[in-house]
Biopython code that builds the backbone (N, CA, C, O; Angstrom):
import numpy as np
from Bio.PDB.StructureBuilder import StructureBuilder

atoms = [
    (1, "MET", "N", (-5.603, -24.307, 3.619)),
    (1, "MET", "CA", (-6.590, -24.862, 4.532)),
    (1, "MET", "C", (-7.974, -24.750, 3.904)),
    (1, "MET", "O", (-8.306, -23.741, 3.281)),
    (2, "LEU", "N", (-8.773, -25.791, 4.075)),
    (2, "LEU", "CA", (-10.143, -25.789, 3.586)),
    (2, "LEU", "C", (-11.014, -24.852, 4.408)),
    (2, "LEU", "O", (-10.736, -24.580, 5.576)),
    (3, "ALA", "N", (-12.078, -24.362, 3.769)),
    (3, "ALA", "CA", (-13.067, -23.538, 4.453)),
    (3, "ALA", "C", (-14.453, -24.113, 4.192)),
    (3, "ALA", "O", (-14.691, -24.728, 3.152)),
    (4, "SER", "N", (-15.360, -23.914, 5.131)),
    (4, "SER", "CA", (-16.752, -24.315, 4.927)),
    (4, "SER", "C", (-17.278, -23.598, 3.695)),
    (4, "SER", "O", (-17.076, -22.394, 3.532)),
    (5, "GLY", "N", (-17.955, -24.345, 2.829)),
    (5, "GLY", "CA", (-18.498, -23.778, 1.602)),
    (5, "GLY", "C", (-17.582, -23.881, 0.408)),
    (5, "GLY", "O", (-17.979, -23.533, -0.703)),
    (6, "ASP", "N", (-16.340, -24.360, 0.612)),
    (6, "ASP", "CA", (-15.440, -24.520, -0.526)),
    (6, "ASP", "C", (-16.005, -25.525, -1.523)),
    (6, "ASP", "O", (-16.553, -26.560, -1.141)),
    (7, "VAL", "N", (-15.862, -25.204, -2.802)),
    (7, "VAL", "CA", (-16.189, -26.136, -3.878)),
    (7, "VAL", "C", (-14.875, -26.818, -4.229)),
    (7, "VAL", "O", (-13.916, -26.168, -4.648)),
    (8, "VAL", "N", (-14.842, -28.133, -4.055)),
    (8, "VAL", "CA", (-13.615, -28.897, -4.263)),
    (8, "VAL", "C", (-13.847, -29.994, -5.297)),
    (8, "VAL", "O", (-14.969, -30.462, -5.490)),
    (9, "ASP", "N", (-12.771, -30.390, -5.950)),
    (9, "ASP", "CA", (-12.802, -31.571, -6.815)),
    (9, "ASP", "C", (-12.240, -32.720, -5.995)),
    (9, "ASP", "O", (-11.203, -32.581, -5.346)),
    (10, "LEU", "N", (-12.925, -33.849, -6.027)),
    (10, "LEU", "CA", (-12.447, -35.003, -5.279)),
    (10, "LEU", "C", (-12.866, -36.288, -5.949)),
    (10, "LEU", "O", (-13.744, -36.303, -6.812)),
    (11, "ASP", "N", (-12.229, -37.359, -5.544)),
    (11, "ASP", "CA", (-12.515, -38.687, -6.068)),
    (11, "ASP", "C", (-13.424, -39.392, -5.066)),
    (11, "ASP", "O", (-13.008, -39.720, -3.955)),
    (12, "LEU", "N", (-14.664, -39.617, -5.474)),
    (12, "LEU", "CA", (-15.633, -40.284, -4.603)),
    (12, "LEU", "C", (-15.603, -41.795, -4.739)),
    (12, "LEU", "O", (-16.371, -42.495, -4.079)),
    (13, "GLY", "N", (-14.721, -42.301, -5.590)),
    (13, "GLY", "CA", (-14.619, -43.749, -5.740)),
    (13, "GLY", "C", (-15.707, -44.325, -6.617)),
    (13, "GLY", "O", (-16.490, -43.594, -7.224)),
    (14, "LEU", "N", (-15.745, -45.628, -6.676)),
    (14, "LEU", "CA", (-16.706, -46.363, -7.496)),
    (14, "LEU", "C", (-18.087, -46.303, -6.843)),
    (14, "LEU", "O", (-18.229, -46.701, -5.687)),
    (15, "PRO", "N", (-19.113, -45.813, -7.555)),
    (15, "PRO", "CA", (-20.436, -45.697, -6.950)),
    (15, "PRO", "C", (-21.175, -47.032, -6.884)),
    (15, "PRO", "O", (-20.940, -47.935, -7.687)),
    (16, "GLU", "N", (-22.054, -47.126, -5.929)),
    (16, "GLU", "CA", (-23.007, -48.240, -5.815)),
    (16, "GLU", "C", (-24.391, -47.667, -6.081)),
    (16, "GLU", "O", (-24.726, -46.611, -5.545)),
    (17, "GLY", "N", (-25.186, -48.322, -6.876)),
    (17, "GLY", "CA", (-26.551, -47.865, -7.121)),
    (17, "GLY", "C", (-26.582, -46.446, -7.656)),
    (17, "GLY", "O", (-25.952, -46.151, -8.672)),
    (18, "ARG", "N", (-27.314, -45.557, -6.979)),
    (18, "ARG", "CA", (-27.505, -44.180, -7.440)),
    (18, "ARG", "C", (-26.573, -43.181, -6.754)),
    (18, "ARG", "O", (-26.792, -41.973, -6.842)),
    (19, "GLU", "N", (-25.532, -43.675, -6.069)),
    (19, "GLU", "CA", (-24.577, -42.784, -5.423)),
    (19, "GLU", "C", (-23.834, -41.931, -6.447)),
    (19, "GLU", "O", (-23.669, -42.318, -7.604)),
    (20, "ALA", "N", (-23.389, -40.752, -5.987)),
    (20, "ALA", "CA", (-22.439, -39.973, -6.776)),
    (20, "ALA", "C", (-21.099, -40.698, -6.680)),
    (20, "ALA", "O", (-20.765, -41.261, -5.638)),
    (21, "GLY", "N", (-20.349, -40.680, -7.752)),
    (21, "GLY", "CA", (-19.070, -41.372, -7.729)),
    (21, "GLY", "C", (-18.067, -40.778, -8.679)),
    (21, "GLY", "O", (-18.339, -39.787, -9.357)),
    (22, "PHE", "N", (-16.913, -41.387, -8.722)),
    (22, "PHE", "CA", (-15.797, -40.986, -9.577)),
    (22, "PHE", "C", (-15.292, -39.588, -9.183)),
    (22, "PHE", "O", (-15.534, -39.139, -8.062)),
    (23, "ARG", "N", (-14.605, -38.909, -10.083)),
    (23, "ARG", "CA", (-14.124, -37.550, -9.797)),
    (23, "ARG", "C", (-15.308, -36.602, -9.931)),
    (23, "ARG", "O", (-16.009, -36.593, -10.943)),
    (24, "HIS", "N", (-15.511, -35.810, -8.890)),
    (24, "HIS", "CA", (-16.735, -35.019, -8.789)),
    (24, "HIS", "C", (-16.470, -33.731, -8.028)),
    (24, "HIS", "O", (-15.641, -33.718, -7.119)),
    (25, "PRO", "N", (-17.156, -32.646, -8.377)),
    (25, "PRO", "CA", (-17.092, -31.471, -7.509)),
    (25, "PRO", "C", (-18.040, -31.672, -6.321)),
    (25, "PRO", "O", (-19.041, -32.381, -6.423)),
    (26, "ALA", "N", (-17.709, -31.041, -5.206)),
    (26, "ALA", "CA", (-18.537, -31.143, -4.006)),
    (26, "ALA", "C", (-18.346, -29.889, -3.160)),
    (26, "ALA", "O", (-17.360, -29.167, -3.309)),
    (27, "VAL", "N", (-19.302, -29.644, -2.271)),
    (27, "VAL", "CA", (-19.225, -28.521, -1.345)),
    (27, "VAL", "C", (-18.842, -29.057, 0.027)),
    (27, "VAL", "O", (-19.461, -30.000, 0.521)),
    (28, "VAL", "N", (-17.826, -28.463, 0.645)),
    (28, "VAL", "CA", (-17.417, -28.836, 1.998)),
    (28, "VAL", "C", (-18.434, -28.232, 2.973)),
    (28, "VAL", "O", (-18.662, -27.023, 2.962)),
    (29, "VAL", "N", (-19.044, -29.076, 3.816)),
    (29, "VAL", "CA", (-20.053, -28.603, 4.774)),
    (29, "VAL", "C", (-19.607, -28.756, 6.226)),
    (29, "VAL", "O", (-20.347, -28.382, 7.136)),
    (30, "THR", "N", (-18.431, -29.291, 6.455)),
    (30, "THR", "CA", (-17.895, -29.417, 7.810)),
    (30, "THR", "C", (-17.773, -28.020, 8.424)),
    (30, "THR", "O", (-17.412, -27.065, 7.736)),
    (31, "ALA", "N", (-18.072, -27.906, 9.712)),
    (31, "ALA", "CA", (-17.992, -26.628, 10.420)),
    (31, "ALA", "C", (-16.573, -26.078, 10.385)),
    (31, "ALA", "O", (-15.604, -26.833, 10.463)),
    (32, "GLN", "N", (-16.456, -24.760, 10.268)),
    (32, "GLN", "CA", (-15.146, -24.124, 10.186)),
    (32, "GLN", "C", (-14.303, -24.387, 11.427)),
    (32, "GLN", "O", (-13.086, -24.531, 11.317)),
    (33, "ARG", "N", (-14.922, -24.452, 12.607)),
    (33, "ARG", "CA", (-14.152, -24.706, 13.835)),
    (33, "ARG", "C", (-13.507, -26.093, 13.801)),
    (33, "ARG", "O", (-12.466, -26.310, 14.423)),
    (34, "VAL", "N", (-14.119, -27.026, 13.082)),
    (34, "VAL", "CA", (-13.529, -28.355, 12.915)),
    (34, "VAL", "C", (-12.430, -28.300, 11.859)),
    (34, "VAL", "O", (-11.355, -28.869, 12.048)),
    (35, "LEU", "N", (-12.695, -27.621, 10.755)),
    (35, "LEU", "CA", (-11.703, -27.517, 9.682)),
    (35, "LEU", "C", (-10.435, -26.821, 10.166)),
    (35, "LEU", "O", (-9.345, -27.092, 9.663)),
    (36, "GLY", "N", (-10.576, -25.924, 11.143)),
    (36, "GLY", "CA", (-9.420, -25.223, 11.686)),
    (36, "GLY", "C", (-8.423, -26.140, 12.371)),
    (36, "GLY", "O", (-7.272, -25.759, 12.584)),
    (37, "ASN", "N", (-8.859, -27.357, 12.720)),
    (37, "ASN", "CA", (-7.980, -28.347, 13.352)),
    (37, "ASN", "C", (-7.404, -29.330, 12.347)),
    (37, "ASN", "O", (-6.854, -30.362, 12.732)),
    (38, "ASP", "N", (-7.527, -29.013, 11.044)),
    (38, "ASP", "CA", (-6.956, -29.831, 9.974)),
    (38, "ASP", "C", (-7.361, -31.311, 10.093)),
    (38, "ASP", "O", (-6.501, -32.180, 10.237)),
    (39, "PRO", "N", (-8.677, -31.596, 10.032)),
    (39, "PRO", "CA", (-9.131, -32.979, 10.196)),
    (39, "PRO", "C", (-8.715, -33.868, 9.031)),
    (39, "PRO", "O", (-8.478, -33.387, 7.923)),
    (40, "SER", "N", (-8.631, -35.154, 9.289)),
    (40, "SER", "CA", (-8.287, -36.100, 8.230)),
    (40, "SER", "C", (-9.530, -36.530, 7.455)),
    (40, "SER", "O", (-9.420, -37.111, 6.375)),
    (41, "VAL", "N", (-10.713, -36.245, 8.003)),
    (41, "VAL", "CA", (-11.986, -36.570, 7.348)),
    (41, "VAL", "C", (-12.863, -35.315, 7.358)),
    (41, "VAL", "O", (-12.967, -34.625, 8.372)),
    (42, "VAL", "N", (-13.489, -35.031, 6.215)),
    (42, "VAL", "CA", (-14.388, -33.879, 6.111)),
    (42, "VAL", "C", (-15.729, -34.343, 5.538)),
    (42, "VAL", "O", (-15.829, -35.423, 4.956)),
    (43, "HIS", "N", (-16.752, -33.512, 5.711)),
    (43, "HIS", "CA", (-18.087, -33.823, 5.208)),
    (43, "HIS", "C", (-18.352, -32.985, 3.965)),
    (43, "HIS", "O", (-18.104, -31.779, 3.951)),
    (44, "VAL", "N", (-18.855, -33.632, 2.929)),
    (44, "VAL", "CA", (-19.093, -32.958, 1.651)),
    (44, "VAL", "C", (-20.480, -33.310, 1.122)),
    (44, "VAL", "O", (-21.067, -34.333, 1.471)),
    (45, "VAL", "N", (-20.976, -32.422, 0.268)),
    (45, "VAL", "CA", (-22.208, -32.653, -0.487)),
    (45, "VAL", "C", (-21.823, -32.594, -1.963)),
    (45, "VAL", "O", (-21.405, -31.541, -2.444)),
    (46, "PRO", "N", (-21.956, -33.707, -2.692)),
    (46, "PRO", "CA", (-21.594, -33.729, -4.111)),
    (46, "PRO", "C", (-22.467, -32.781, -4.941)),
    (46, "PRO", "O", (-23.608, -32.490, -4.583)),
    (47, "LEU", "N", (-21.911, -32.313, -6.045)),
    (47, "LEU", "CA", (-22.641, -31.465, -6.985)),
    (47, "LEU", "C", (-22.910, -32.241, -8.264)),
    (47, "LEU", "O", (-22.156, -33.141, -8.634)),
    (48, "THR", "N", (-23.998, -31.877, -8.929)),
    (48, "THR", "CA", (-24.320, -32.448, -10.236)),
    (48, "THR", "C", (-24.784, -31.326, -11.154)),
    (48, "THR", "O", (-25.371, -30.344, -10.701)),
    (49, "SER", "N", (-24.518, -31.479, -12.437)),
    (49, "SER", "CA", (-25.025, -30.509, -13.411)),
    (49, "SER", "C", (-26.398, -30.924, -13.933)),
    (49, "SER", "O", (-27.001, -30.209, -14.733)),
    (50, "GLU", "N", (-26.888, -32.068, -13.487)),
    (50, "GLU", "CA", (-28.226, -32.530, -13.869)),
    (50, "GLU", "C", (-29.236, -31.938, -12.879)),
    (50, "GLU", "O", (-29.370, -32.416, -11.752)),
    (51, "LEU", "N", (-29.941, -30.895, -13.316)),
    (51, "LEU", "CA", (-30.882, -30.181, -12.452)),
    (51, "LEU", "C", (-32.246, -30.849, -12.514)),
    (51, "LEU", "O", (-32.915, -30.808, -13.546)),
    (52, "ARG", "N", (-32.660, -31.462, -11.414)),
    (52, "ARG", "CA", (-33.916, -32.206, -11.374)),
    (52, "ARG", "C", (-34.978, -31.533, -10.520)),
    (52, "ARG", "O", (-36.141, -31.935, -10.564)),
    (53, "GLY", "N", (-34.610, -30.525, -9.747)),
    (53, "GLY", "CA", (-35.593, -29.822, -8.929)),
    (53, "GLY", "C", (-36.026, -30.586, -7.694)),
    (53, "GLY", "O", (-37.093, -30.304, -7.149)),
    (54, "PHE", "N", (-35.232, -31.549, -7.233)),
    (54, "PHE", "CA", (-35.566, -32.306, -6.019)),
    (54, "PHE", "C", (-35.517, -31.378, -4.811)),
    (54, "PHE", "O", (-34.679, -30.478, -4.757)),
    (55, "ALA", "N", (-36.397, -31.587, -3.850)),
    (55, "ALA", "CA", (-36.405, -30.799, -2.614)),
    (55, "ALA", "C", (-35.142, -31.047, -1.795)),
    (55, "ALA", "O", (-34.789, -30.237, -0.938)),
    (56, "SER", "N", (-34.470, -32.150, -2.051)),
    (56, "SER", "CA", (-33.247, -32.496, -1.319)),
    (56, "SER", "C", (-31.996, -31.885, -1.955)),
    (56, "SER", "O", (-30.878, -32.174, -1.528)),
    (57, "GLU", "N", (-32.182, -31.046, -2.969)),
    (57, "GLU", "CA", (-31.056, -30.436, -3.659)),
    (57, "GLU", "C", (-31.160, -28.914, -3.630)),
    (57, "GLU", "O", (-32.259, -28.361, -3.612)),
    (58, "VAL", "N", (-30.024, -28.250, -3.626)),
    (58, "VAL", "CA", (-29.952, -26.789, -3.647)),
    (58, "VAL", "C", (-29.274, -26.380, -4.944)),
    (58, "VAL", "O", (-28.143, -26.784, -5.214)),
    (59, "GLN", "N", (-29.965, -25.578, -5.746)),
    (59, "GLN", "CA", (-29.408, -25.160, -7.026)),
    (59, "GLN", "C", (-28.414, -24.024, -6.827)),
    (59, "GLN", "O", (-28.661, -23.096, -6.057)),
    (60, "LEU", "N", (-27.283, -24.108, -7.531)),
    (60, "LEU", "CA", (-26.223, -23.114, -7.470)),
    (60, "LEU", "C", (-25.918, -22.628, -8.878)),
    (60, "LEU", "O", (-25.758, -23.429, -9.799)),
    (61, "GLU", "N", (-25.838, -21.326, -9.041)),
    (61, "GLU", "CA", (-25.482, -20.740, -10.325)),
    (61, "GLU", "C", (-23.989, -20.418, -10.335)),
    (61, "GLU", "O", (-23.437, -20.035, -9.303)),
    (62, "PRO", "N", (-23.331, -20.567, -11.480)),
    (62, "PRO", "CA", (-21.908, -20.216, -11.536)),
    (62, "PRO", "C", (-21.707, -18.722, -11.313)),
    (62, "PRO", "O", (-22.491, -17.901, -11.790)),
    (63, "ASP", "N", (-20.655, -18.383, -10.588)),
    (63, "ASP", "CA", (-20.279, -16.981, -10.403)),
    (63, "ASP", "C", (-18.765, -16.916, -10.227)),
    (63, "ASP", "O", (-18.114, -17.953, -10.099)),
    (64, "PRO", "N", (-18.204, -15.726, -10.219)),
    (64, "PRO", "CA", (-16.741, -15.610, -10.134)),
    (64, "PRO", "C", (-16.141, -16.161, -8.836)),
    (64, "PRO", "O", (-14.935, -16.400, -8.768)),
    (65, "HIS", "N", (-16.970, -16.365, -7.804)),
    (65, "HIS", "CA", (-16.454, -16.794, -6.505)),
    (65, "HIS", "C", (-16.492, -18.306, -6.285)),
    (65, "HIS", "O", (-15.658, -18.848, -5.560)),
    (66, "ASN", "N", (-17.470, -18.998, -6.915)),
    (66, "ASN", "CA", (-17.622, -20.427, -6.598)),
    (66, "ASN", "C", (-16.853, -21.359, -7.533)),
    (66, "ASN", "O", (-16.696, -22.539, -7.221)),
    (67, "GLY", "N", (-16.380, -20.866, -8.650)),
    (67, "GLY", "CA", (-15.579, -21.683, -9.555)),
    (67, "GLY", "C", (-16.375, -22.680, -10.378)),
    (67, "GLY", "O", (-15.788, -23.537, -11.039)),
    (68, "LEU", "N", (-17.698, -22.587, -10.353)),
    (68, "LEU", "CA", (-18.520, -23.508, -11.147)),
    (68, "LEU", "C", (-18.575, -23.041, -12.597)),
    (68, "LEU", "O", (-18.599, -21.842, -12.874)),
    (69, "ASP", "N", (-18.596, -24.005, -13.523)),
    (69, "ASP", "CA", (-18.669, -23.710, -14.950)),
    (69, "ASP", "C", (-20.102, -23.686, -15.452)),
    (69, "ASP", "O", (-20.396, -23.072, -16.478)),
    (70, "THR", "N", (-20.992, -24.352, -14.731)),
    (70, "THR", "CA", (-22.378, -24.493, -15.163)),
    (70, "THR", "C", (-23.287, -24.537, -13.944)),
    (70, "THR", "O", (-22.834, -24.800, -12.830)),
    (71, "ALA", "N", (-24.580, -24.277, -14.163)),
    (71, "ALA", "CA", (-25.539, -24.399, -13.066)),
    (71, "ALA", "C", (-25.454, -25.811, -12.503)),
    (71, "ALA", "O", (-25.364, -26.781, -13.254)),
    (72, "SER", "N", (-25.483, -25.919, -11.205)),
    (72, "SER", "CA", (-25.297, -27.213, -10.543)),
    (72, "SER", "C", (-26.268, -27.339, -9.378)),
    (72, "SER", "O", (-26.826, -26.348, -8.907)),
    (73, "ALA", "N", (-26.460, -28.562, -8.925)),
    (73, "ALA", "CA", (-27.300, -28.820, -7.759)),
    (73, "ALA", "C", (-26.464, -29.524, -6.698)),
    (73, "ALA", "O", (-25.793, -30.518, -6.975)),
    (74, "ALA", "N", (-26.515, -28.991, -5.477)),
    (74, "ALA", "CA", (-25.872, -29.639, -4.344)),
    (74, "ALA", "C", (-26.793, -30.770, -3.899)),
    (74, "ALA", "O", (-27.919, -30.524, -3.467)),
    (75, "GLN", "N", (-26.319, -32.004, -4.002)),
    (75, "GLN", "CA", (-27.118, -33.196, -3.715)),
    (75, "GLN", "C", (-27.045, -33.536, -2.226)),
    (75, "GLN", "O", (-26.293, -34.417, -1.810)),
    (76, "CYS", "N", (-27.839, -32.820, -1.437)),
    (76, "CYS", "CA", (-27.792, -32.989, 0.021)),
    (76, "CYS", "C", (-28.137, -34.411, 0.440)),
    (76, "CYS", "O", (-27.695, -34.858, 1.498)),
    (77, "GLN", "N", (-28.902, -35.121, -0.347)),
    (77, "GLN", "CA", (-29.249, -36.509, -0.039)),
    (77, "GLN", "C", (-28.040, -37.428, -0.116)),
    (77, "GLN", "O", (-28.103, -38.576, 0.324)),
    (78, "HIS", "N", (-26.929, -36.929, -0.677)),
    (78, "HIS", "CA", (-25.712, -37.730, -0.822)),
    (78, "HIS", "C", (-24.587, -37.268, 0.099)),
    (78, "HIS", "O", (-23.423, -37.575, -0.156)),
    (79, "VAL", "N", (-24.911, -36.537, 1.163)),
    (79, "VAL", "CA", (-23.877, -36.059, 2.085)),
    (79, "VAL", "C", (-23.043, -37.240, 2.561)),
    (79, "VAL", "O", (-23.568, -38.323, 2.818)),
    (80, "ARG", "N", (-21.733, -37.018, 2.676)),
    (80, "ARG", "CA", (-20.869, -38.109, 3.112)),
    (80, "ARG", "C", (-19.591, -37.569, 3.741)),
    (80, "ARG", "O", (-19.198, -36.421, 3.532)),
    (81, "ALA", "N", (-18.972, -38.428, 4.506)),
    (81, "ALA", "CA", (-17.659, -38.136, 5.073)),
    (81, "ALA", "C", (-16.617, -38.743, 4.150)),
    (81, "ALA", "O", (-16.743, -39.890, 3.722)),
    (82, "VAL", "N", (-15.584, -37.961, 3.845)),
    (82, "VAL", "CA", (-14.514, -38.451, 2.975)),
    (82, "VAL", "C", (-13.161, -38.078, 3.580)),
    (82, "VAL", "O", (-13.049, -37.100, 4.320)),
    (83, "ALA", "N", (-12.166, -38.846, 3.265)),
    (83, "ALA", "CA", (-10.803, -38.520, 3.680)),
    (83, "ALA", "C", (-10.388, -37.226, 2.983)),
    (83, "ALA", "O", (-10.605, -37.059, 1.783)),
    (84, "ALA", "N", (-9.795, -36.323, 3.740)),
    (84, "ALA", "CA", (-9.326, -35.064, 3.166)),
    (84, "ALA", "C", (-8.344, -35.323, 2.023)),
    (84, "ALA", "O", (-8.218, -34.499, 1.116)),
    (85, "ALA", "N", (-7.657, -36.449, 2.062)),
    (85, "ALA", "CA", (-6.698, -36.797, 1.009)),
    (85, "ALA", "C", (-7.374, -37.027, -0.342)),
    (85, "ALA", "O", (-6.699, -36.998, -1.371)),
    (86, "ARG", "N", (-8.700, -37.256, -0.366)),
    (86, "ARG", "CA", (-9.419, -37.434, -1.633)),
    (86, "ARG", "C", (-9.571, -36.123, -2.399)),
    (86, "ARG", "O", (-9.845, -36.131, -3.600)),
    (87, "ILE", "N", (-9.394, -34.996, -1.707)),
    (87, "ILE", "CA", (-9.601, -33.685, -2.326)),
    (87, "ILE", "C", (-8.398, -33.335, -3.188)),
    (87, "ILE", "O", (-7.258, -33.335, -2.726)),
    (88, "HIS", "N", (-8.681, -33.035, -4.460)),
    (88, "HIS", "CA", (-7.620, -32.695, -5.409)),
    (88, "HIS", "C", (-7.335, -31.200, -5.409)),
    (88, "HIS", "O", (-6.170, -30.800, -5.409)),
    (89, "GLU", "N", (-8.370, -30.366, -5.407)),
    (89, "GLU", "CA", (-8.171, -28.923, -5.419)),
    (89, "GLU", "C", (-9.474, -28.214, -5.068)),
    (89, "GLU", "O", (-10.561, -28.772, -5.217)),
    (90, "ALA", "N", (-9.344, -26.981, -4.603)),
    (90, "ALA", "CA", (-10.510, -26.132, -4.338)),
    (90, "ALA", "C", (-10.696, -25.202, -5.528)),
    (90, "ALA", "O", (-9.737, -24.615, -6.027)),
    (91, "ARG", "N", (-11.952, -25.074, -5.979)),
    (91, "ARG", "CA", (-12.274, -24.207, -7.124)),
    (91, "ARG", "C", (-12.669, -22.809, -6.677)),
    (91, "ARG", "O", (-12.379, -21.822, -7.353)),
    (92, "GLY", "N", (-13.338, -22.737, -5.523)),
    (92, "GLY", "CA", (-13.892, -21.478, -5.049)),
    (92, "GLY", "C", (-14.738, -21.752, -3.823)),
    (92, "GLY", "O", (-14.547, -22.766, -3.151)),
    (93, "ASN", "N", (-15.679, -20.855, -3.521)),
    (93, "ASN", "CA", (-16.527, -21.012, -2.350)),
    (93, "ASN", "C", (-17.931, -20.538, -2.694)),
    (93, "ASN", "O", (-18.101, -19.516, -3.359)),
    (94, "VAL", "N", (-18.944, -21.287, -2.237)),
    (94, "VAL", "CA", (-20.333, -20.955, -2.571)),
    (94, "VAL", "C", (-20.848, -19.745, -1.810)),
    (94, "VAL", "O", (-21.855, -19.156, -2.203)),
    (95, "GLY", "N", (-20.177, -19.359, -0.725)),
    (95, "GLY", "CA", (-20.621, -18.209, 0.062)),
    (95, "GLY", "C", (-21.584, -18.607, 1.168)),
    (95, "GLY", "O", (-22.132, -19.709, 1.171)),
    (96, "SER", "N", (-21.777, -17.696, 2.100)),
    (96, "SER", "CA", (-22.553, -18.005, 3.309)),
    (96, "SER", "C", (-24.031, -18.252, 3.037)),
    (96, "SER", "O", (-24.633, -19.101, 3.696)),
    (97, "ALA", "N", (-24.640, -17.535, 2.083)),
    (97, "ALA", "CA", (-26.073, -17.720, 1.816)),
    (97, "ALA", "C", (-26.343, -19.121, 1.261)),
    (97, "ALA", "O", (-27.241, -19.813, 1.742)),
    (98, "ALA", "N", (-25.578, -19.540, 0.258)),
    (98, "ALA", "CA", (-25.777, -20.874, -0.331)),
    (98, "ALA", "C", (-25.428, -21.962, 0.677)),
    (98, "ALA", "O", (-26.123, -22.975, 0.755)),
    (99, "LEU", "N", (-24.350, -21.766, 1.455)),
    (99, "LEU", "CA", (-23.979, -22.754, 2.471)),
    (99, "LEU", "C", (-25.090, -22.894, 3.507)),
    (99, "LEU", "O", (-25.377, -24.005, 3.955)),
    (100, "SER", "N", (-25.714, -21.796, 3.890)),
    (100, "SER", "CA", (-26.845, -21.857, 4.838)),
    (100, "SER", "C", (-28.009, -22.638, 4.255)),
    (100, "SER", "O", (-28.648, -23.415, 4.965)),
    (101, "GLN", "N", (-28.295, -22.444, 2.965)),
    (101, "GLN", "CA", (-29.370, -23.199, 2.308)),
    (101, "GLN", "C", (-29.060, -24.692, 2.321)),
    (101, "GLN", "O", (-29.929, -25.508, 2.628)),
    (102, "ILE", "N", (-27.836, -25.041, 1.993)),
    (102, "ILE", "CA", (-27.430, -26.455, 1.972)),
    (102, "ILE", "C", (-27.572, -27.051, 3.369)),
    (102, "ILE", "O", (-28.110, -28.147, 3.525)),
    (103, "ARG", "N", (-27.095, -26.338, 4.377)),
    (103, "ARG", "CA", (-27.185, -26.838, 5.749)),
    (103, "ARG", "C", (-28.631, -26.942, 6.221)),
    (103, "ARG", "O", (-28.959, -27.838, 6.999)),
    (104, "GLU", "N", (-29.495, -26.048, 5.769)),
    (104, "GLU", "CA", (-30.919, -26.125, 6.120)),
    (104, "GLU", "C", (-31.534, -27.400, 5.544)),
    (104, "GLU", "O", (-32.269, -28.103, 6.239)),
    (105, "VAL", "N", (-31.241, -27.698, 4.291)),
    (105, "VAL", "CA", (-31.763, -28.924, 3.667)),
    (105, "VAL", "C", (-31.192, -30.156, 4.372)),
    (105, "VAL", "O", (-31.914, -31.127, 4.596)),
    (106, "LEU", "N", (-29.901, -30.124, 4.723)),
    (106, "LEU", "CA", (-29.319, -31.230, 5.478)),
    (106, "LEU", "C", (-30.056, -31.430, 6.795)),
    (106, "LEU", "O", (-30.316, -32.563, 7.200)),
    (107, "GLY", "N", (-30.391, -30.329, 7.465)),
    (107, "GLY", "CA", (-31.146, -30.418, 8.721)),
    (107, "GLY", "C", (-32.501, -31.088, 8.537)),
    (107, "GLY", "O", (-32.927, -31.877, 9.379)),
    (108, "LEU", "N", (-33.178, -30.773, 7.437)),
    (108, "LEU", "CA", (-34.466, -31.410, 7.154)),
    (108, "LEU", "C", (-34.296, -32.900, 6.882)),
    (108, "LEU", "O", (-35.057, -33.724, 7.390)),
    (109, "ILE", "N", (-33.296, -33.237, 6.079)),
    (109, "ILE", "CA", (-33.054, -34.644, 5.733)),
    (109, "ILE", "C", (-32.705, -35.456, 6.988)),
    (109, "ILE", "O", (-33.167, -36.584, 7.158)),
    (110, "LEU", "N", (-31.887, -34.864, 7.856)),
    (110, "LEU", "CA", (-31.414, -35.576, 9.048)),
    (110, "LEU", "C", (-32.320, -35.372, 10.262)),
    (110, "LEU", "O", (-32.025, -35.860, 11.353)),
    (111, "ASP", "N", (-33.428, -34.646, 10.065)),
    (111, "ASP", "CA", (-34.403, -34.385, 11.132)),
    (111, "ASP", "C", (-33.752, -33.701, 12.339)),
    (111, "ASP", "O", (-33.977, -34.079, 13.488)),
    (112, "ILE", "N", (-32.943, -32.691, 12.040)),
    (112, "ILE", "CA", (-32.312, -31.892, 13.081)),
    (112, "ILE", "C", (-33.188, -30.675, 13.315)),
    (112, "ILE", "O", (-33.419, -29.905, 12.383)),
    (113, "PRO", "N", (-33.683, -30.478, 14.527)),
    (113, "PRO", "CA", (-34.569, -29.344, 14.798)),
    (113, "PRO", "C", (-33.859, -28.017, 14.513)),
    (113, "PRO", "O", (-32.684, -27.849, 14.841)),
    (114, "GLY", "N", (-34.587, -27.075, 13.898)),
    (114, "GLY", "CA", (-34.018, -25.766, 13.557)),
    (114, "GLY", "C", (-34.175, -24.829, 14.600)),
    (114, "GLY", "O", (-33.749, -23.682, 14.468)),
]
sb = StructureBuilder()
sb.init_structure("model")
sb.init_model(0)
sb.init_chain("A")
sb.init_seg("    ")
for serial, (resi, resn, name, xyz) in enumerate(atoms, 1):
    if name == "N":
        sb.init_residue(resn, " ", resi, " ")
    sb.init_atom(name, np.array(xyz, "f"), 0.0, 1.0, " ", f" {name:<3s}", serial, name[0])
structure = sb.get_structure()
């Protein structure tokens, strides 16, 4: 079963414009209470190893728990819903602190009051 904060490999399909696409790592941001019901669609934030320092991105360092090979940025501006069937495997989990940072940036992007 997936957990919030899991780093997963998935196929995002053919990109349009500046979208993230193809096979890509991403962080699952769907609430755990939703994931507990085994949904067919989950919400993810793609990761990139191209660190640009955008305010819409959260930088993540590799550690033994998250399964990342290199420093990466969670591209919150690219949040999307994907079919759970697109997920190939889970690498690890970013942990509660990084997941909170990602969700905070998502709240700013989506204008959700804190």
